[in-house]
N, C-alpha and C positions, 0 to 999 in steps of 0.2 A: 921562629916567628912569636909573638905572645899569643896567645888564643882570645884575646879580645881584638886582636888586628884581626885573625881570621875568624872567627864569628861573624863580625862586620864584614867581611871580605864577602864569605858567604851568604850573606843576605843581599848587600850589591849583585851577587855573582847570578842569585836566583829573580832578581828585579830585571836586569839586564834580559837574561834569557825566556823570562813568560811576558816581561812586556814588548821589549825591543825585536827581539828574533824570533817570537810568539811560539816557542819551542815548549811540547807538548810536556805539562809538570811532572811526571815521572820521570821524562829523560833529564830535566832539566834537574831534578833533585838530586837525583844516581849520579850526573856528571859533576854538581857542586860536591857531593858527596867524596867524590875522588879528588876531585881538587883540594878540598879540604885536608881531606889525609896525606897528602902529598905535601903540603904546607906545613905540615906540623911535623913533617918527617917520619912517616908509618906508615909507607906504601905498602905494605906486604899485610899490616895488623889493619888497615882499610879496608881491603878484600874481605876479610872474614867479617867484621863491623858492617860493610853495607849488605854482607848475606844474611846475617845473625839477625839483623833489624827487618829486612825484607819478610825474611820466615815468620820470626816473632811476631810482625802487625798481621800477616796473611792468617797466619794460625788462629789469631785473634776474631779477628772480623769478617774473615770471609761466610761464613756461617748468614752471621747476623746479618750484612749488609744485603748477603743476594736475598735472605727471606724477605729482609724489608721491601726490598725491589718486586720481587713477588706479588706478595701481600699487596702491595700498593697498588700493582699494574691490572691484577686479575680483578680487585673491588671497584678498578675505575672502569672496566671494561662492563663487568657484569650490571655496573650503578648501583651498588651498594655505596659508594663513598656519596652518590647524591640523596640515595635515602637519607643517611646519618644527615648530611649535612641541611637537608632539609627541614629535619626534625628538631636539628639543633636550633634553627632560625626561627622559625615557625612558633618555637616556643619563647621565640626573645623580643621584646619592644624595642631594643636596641637593636639594628641588623651589623652595623658597625663594631659594636662591639662584638656580637654573634659571629663575627667573619676573624677578632681577633682571637675570642675563645677559641675555634675550629682549628686556628695554625696552631695552638697554644695544643690542643687537648692529642692532636696527630702527628704532628713532628716525630715525638720522641718512640710512642709505637712503630710508626712508620721508619724510624731508623735515618730519617731523611728531612730533613725541612725542605730543603731544594723539592724535594718528591711530592710533602703534605703542600707546597704553593703552586706547585704545578697541576697539581691534582683537583683543588680547589680554587684555581684561579679565574675559571669560566663562572663559577657562582660570582665571587668577587666584581666580576663583571657584568653581570647579570644583573646583578643590584645597584652597580652605577647609576648604568641607563632605566633601570624600573625607578628608582628613588629620585634621581635628579640629581644624582653625589658623583665628586669629580672619581674618574678611575684611577687617579693619584692615591688619595684617599684612602678607597676599600682595598686596593693592592695592598698599599703600606699597611693597615691595619690589620691584613693576614698573615704577612711577612716578617711583621717584627712581632706577632703571637707567636710565630715557628719557629723564629729565631731564640727568642726566650725560652722556652722550655728546653729547646735543642741545648743553650750552651748550657743549663745549669741545672737541666734533673737527671738523676744516675733510675736508669740505665742510659742515658743517650750514649752515643758513640763517642762524644766529645768528652764524657766525664769518666767514662766505664775502666777506660786505660789508665789514667790520671789515678784515681781511685785505687785500682791493684797497685800500682807502682810504688805509691806511696801507703799505702796499708791503711787508707781511712775507713774508720768504719761507717759502712753502706747505709745502715738503719738512717745514723746521723744524716748523713751526708745527704740522703733523700729527702727527710724532712728540712733540714736545710737550705737545701737548692730550691725546693716545693717555695717554701714560702718567700724566701727572695724572689724566684721567677714571679709570680702572679703580681707582686704591684709593681715590678721591672716592667713584664706585658702590658699593664696596664697604663704606667709612662706611654710605651710606643701607644698605645691606643687615642691617648689625649691627643699625643704628638700628630697622628697620622687626621684627625679631626678636624685642624685647625688648614690642614694643607687645601691645597686651590692650583686647579690645573693652569700651569703658566699659557701662555701665547705661543710658544714655540710646540706646534702641533703635528711637522712634517715627520714622514716617514720613510724610511730606506726601504727597496723592493724587498731585502731580506725581511724586516720586520714585517712588511706587510703581508708576507708569502707564510710567515711563520705563524702571524694572527689568525688569517684565515684557516691555518690546518688547526689550530689550536679550535677556532670555535666549530669546526663540521666536527672535529672530534668528540667538543662537550655536545652538539646537539645530536651526533648518534647514542652519547651515552643517558641523557636526559630525555629525549623523545620517544624513544623506544621500550613500548610496553614491555617487550617479553624480554628486555636483560634487566627488567629491574629485579632483585630476589624481594625474600619474605626477611623481616627486619633480624630475626635469629640468625640468618644466613649474613647477612649485611653487616651485623655488631661481633659476630664471633671471632672471625680471625683475629679482631683487633684487641677486642678486651679479653678474650681468654688469655692469650699468652700474658696481656699484660695482668691481670689476674696474679696469674701464676707463678712471673717475677716476683710481684709486691707481697703475695703471701710466703713464697720462699724467704724474702728478705727480712718477712713481720717479725720470724720468729729466730731467736738465738739457737736453738738446738731442733730443728724442722727433720721431720722424716725423711729417712735416706729419702725413698720414692719422691718426696717433695720437694728433696734437694737434685733431683733427678729433672723432674718435669718444669721444674723453678729457674733451671740453668737457662739464661736467655738464647742459646744455642737451641736446645731441645725445644724451647716453648714458643722459640718463632717458626720452628719444624713442626708441630703443632698450628701454628693458626695459617702454614703455606698449604696443608692437609687441607684444612677449613675451609681455606679461600679456592681449592680445585674440585672442591665439593658445591660448593656457595657458585661456582663456573662450570660446572656438568652441562647446562642449558644451553651454552655455547658451542657447543659441540666439540670435539676431542681435535681436530684440525686447529680451530680457533685458539680451542685454551694452548695446546702446544705450542703455537705463534706468540702469544702471547708470555708464555713462560719461558721461552727462549730469546726472547724481547729482554724481559726484566734480568735475565741470567746476564746477555751479554752490557745492558746499562750497568751491570754491576762491576761486572768486570772494570772497565775502565775509572769507575771511581775504588777499588782496590786498588789498580796499579797507581794513583796518584798515594793513596794510604801508605802501601807498600816506601814508594819514595821518601815519605817522609819517614818513615820509620827508619831507612837506611843512613837520612841524614841527622836523627837525632841520635842513634849510636854512631856516628862517626863523629858530632859534634863533642858528645859524653867523653869518646876518647880522646878527644885535644882537650879535657879541660878548661872549656871555654863556656861553662854553665857556671862553674866556682869560681871565675875570673869574672864574669859579667857581672853577677852577684856580689860578690865582693868589690865591684866596681859603683855599683848602688848603695851599697850598703858605706863605703865611705864617703857618699854625695851627702849624709847624716839623714836621710829620711825616714820614715817611720816605715819599720819591717814588713807591714801587712802590703806595701807599696811594690816591693819590689818582686813580688809573683807577678803581680799585674802588668809593670813597666814590663819584664821580659817576655810576657806573652801578645804585650801589644807590638811592641817591636817584633815579634816574630810573626803577627799575624798582616803588618803591614808590608812586610816584603813579601811573604809567600802566597796569604788571601787563602788560604785553608782553615776552616777553624778546628777541623778535627784534625789536621797535621800539627794543628799549633801545638796543640793538647798533647800529642804525641811527642813532640820533642820538647817542653817546656818543661816538665816532670824531670827527663834524665837531666836537663840541664840544672836545675835547682835543688835535686837529692843530695849532692852531699854540702847544701847550705841548712839543710831542714835543723839540724842540731842548733844553730849558730844563730836562724831565723828568730826560734823559740816557736811557732807559730801552730797549732792543732792542724795535722792534716788535712779536714775538710777546711779549714780558711782557704790555708794555701788552694787545693785545687780551684774552691769558690773565688778566690780572688785574682787565681788564673783564667779561669774563666770568665770574669768578667773582663780582663784585658781584651778579650776575643773580639768582642763586642764595638772595640774602639773604633778601630778603620775597616770600612768596606768600600774599596777602589776599582780602577779597571783591571787588576789582575786577581780579583774574586768574583770565579764563575758566576754567582750568584747575581751579582752587580749588572751581567748583561743578562742573564734569564728572565731576573724580575724586569728588564727597563722592555723587553722583547714582548715579552707578554703582557704586559699592561699597556703596552702602546706609547712607550714612555721615549724620551728624548733623553741623553746621558746627562745632561744638566739638572733634568727632573730627577731622576735616577739618587744623584747626586747630592739633591735638596731634599728625598722621601724617604730612601732607604739606608744613606750613608750617615746623614745627619739623624735619622731619628734612630740608627742601631748607635751612633756615638751618644747620645743621649741616653738610650738605654744601658749602655757601659756605664756611665757615670753614675746613675741611681742604684744597678747592683753593685757597686763598689762601695758604695757608701752604705749600703745596706748590709753588706758581707763585712764594712767595717763596726756598725754598730751590734751587731750581734756578737762579734771579737770581744768589744767592748765590756757588754752588757752581760753575755751569759757565758765567759771564759774567765 
């Protein structure tokens, strides 16, 4: 069977399993990996590809994702996030823009834009009530800011694996990604500023319960003086790891100790220790409970990522990436559009931005010489494609709507369309960088 047909079959199967059967993403991805290998006529090699893909992703992301989850949950529990958010908003004359910046700043250090959104959405809702802004506007500004940096700025999980696989220049990738992410995020802010609450305000019982739970947790975090840490305790678990990572990346030949401390795994482990120190006043029982909850949460995320790694390895084995890329090339499209379209196709079907960027580089790797594009441009073009479609198979689609008290139609109007707009803006900026600086 032709590799492109196998690829399309895999995408349709994922869509069917996740949206129609509501099967867990990990099982969906692994099952489709098996079907893909069988269709390619390589059943024995498929088992090896699946296990190899699973192991590769776990070894690369297990520490990063788990540490990010622990840091975020502990700082939420101690009130550190509330303190930082209050500082940022207090110095801003534009609270809506401040929310956008808040999401932008924290999604990469937390290694999860969903976590950044969940932590700060109580502030977004409070601002909506206090300033008489529609909640759809404040929630969208926060969410789009978080997605902008998470999709484009190294060392986000979206970018880091592609950078390693394509051997990109990390310093150049960080600078270009940041320069593109800032105006992309601002475009999301401008879009959110013009949103208005629709007439459909009915909520299901499930959404009401979730909203009540979030409000209760927010009340506990922001109103309990005993949980408010000092500023150094609030800022250090996030900014010290980020500083170490950036320092290590800023030197061409860093000192071995800086190379060790600046490794994202080690830097985030340091952040975990700092966040545990910050949360010592909560008591050992509460602290242990929060850490265990964070580890369990990260385990679910890691399963999805490992499933994506298995599918990526299997599709690479079939040669689907090269065939799909050549199909786009035969359409006489600009070469820079090929990574963008491949990533957009993957994102549309399976929903996870991280999984998309785990699979897309392995598909495109054989075509890099023919495309004639620098690795940094290929990565940022793919990252732009991950913005394009966010719909019902994207977990964030539902999290966004539930916590912001929005109906699905409103989520399409805010999150989906706003993200698509940012994808177009990001791709245009990447194209401009390629034209004028390469």
